[in-house]
N, C-alpha and C positions, 0 to 999 in steps of 0.2 A: 652555241655557248662558247665554243673555242674561238670564234671570231670576236666575241665580246672580250674575252680574256686577253687576246692579243692586242686589241685596239682600244682598250678602255681609256688610255691616256689621250689618244687622238680624239675620241668622242667627247671626253670631258673638256679638252682644250677648245674644241669647236663650240661646245655649249658656252664656255666662258667667253670666247670671242663674240659669239652671237649676243650674249647678254650685255657685253660692253658696247657693241655697235648699236644695238637697239636703243640703249639708253632711255631717254624719256619717251620713246615711241609707245611704250606700254602704258604710260600715264594718260594718253589720249583716250577718250571714251568712245568716239565714233570710228567706224572703219575707214571713212574717207580721210580723217586726220592721220590715221595710222599709215595708210597707203601714200598719202602726200609726203609724210615724213620719210618713209622708206624711199620714195622716188627722189626726193631732194638729196638724201644721203648717198644713194647710188649714183646720182649725177655728179655729186661732188667728188666721190671716190674715182669715178671714171675720168673726170677732168684732170685730177691730180696724177693718176697713173698714166694717162696719155702724155702729160708733160714730161714725166720721167722717162717714158718709153721713147719720146722724140729725142731727148738728150742722149740716151744710150744708143739709140738707133743711128743717130748722126755719127757718133764715134765708130759704130759698127760699119756704116757705109764707107767711111774713110779707110778703115782697116781692111775690109774685104776688097775694096777697089784697089788698094795697093797690092794686096796678095794676088788679085786676079791679073793685075798688070805684069807682075813678075812670074806668073804661071803656077802659083801654089794652090789656088782654088779655081773652081769653074765660074764663069761669068753668070751662070744661071743662079748662083747663090746671091750675087750682088743684085741681080734683077728681082729675085724673090724678096729680098729685104726691102728694096725700093718700092715694090708693089705693095707689100704689107704695110709699110709706113704711109703710103698714099691712101690705102683703104682706111687706116686708122684716122688719117686726117679728114676723110670724107664721111666718117661715121655718123655725124649729125645729119647730113643730107641723106644718107642711106636710110636712116631710121625714119626720117620724115617722109621719104618716098615710099617706103614699105608700109607704113601705117596710114599714110594719107592725112596725117594730122601734124601740125607744128607744135603741139602741146608738150612734146618731150623737152624742148628748149635745150638741146645739146648743140653747142656752138660748133660749126664747122670751121676748120682752119683755112679753108679755101676762099672764104669770103673776104 
């Protein structure tokens, strides 16, 4: 009960966000329509977030490379960010390889 008292605003805000995101998905009568709507929304959100992450990551690469050159941070931080952005770019191909199906339709930026 103490957990609920402390986190009631967080739980309510998550419920509110879920209701907004779900939108018209609850109006669909069949489960396949609901899942396809959820898949489309998740794909759209992933694509948008990936674009924003690439922009911020590009600035981060420049900044960390400069700091690594002058000796303020380790080169492993730069390499870690570069590898992370490469994995994000290959996410579509990784999902297709892991599932064995190209039905996810997540575009890879390596193509």
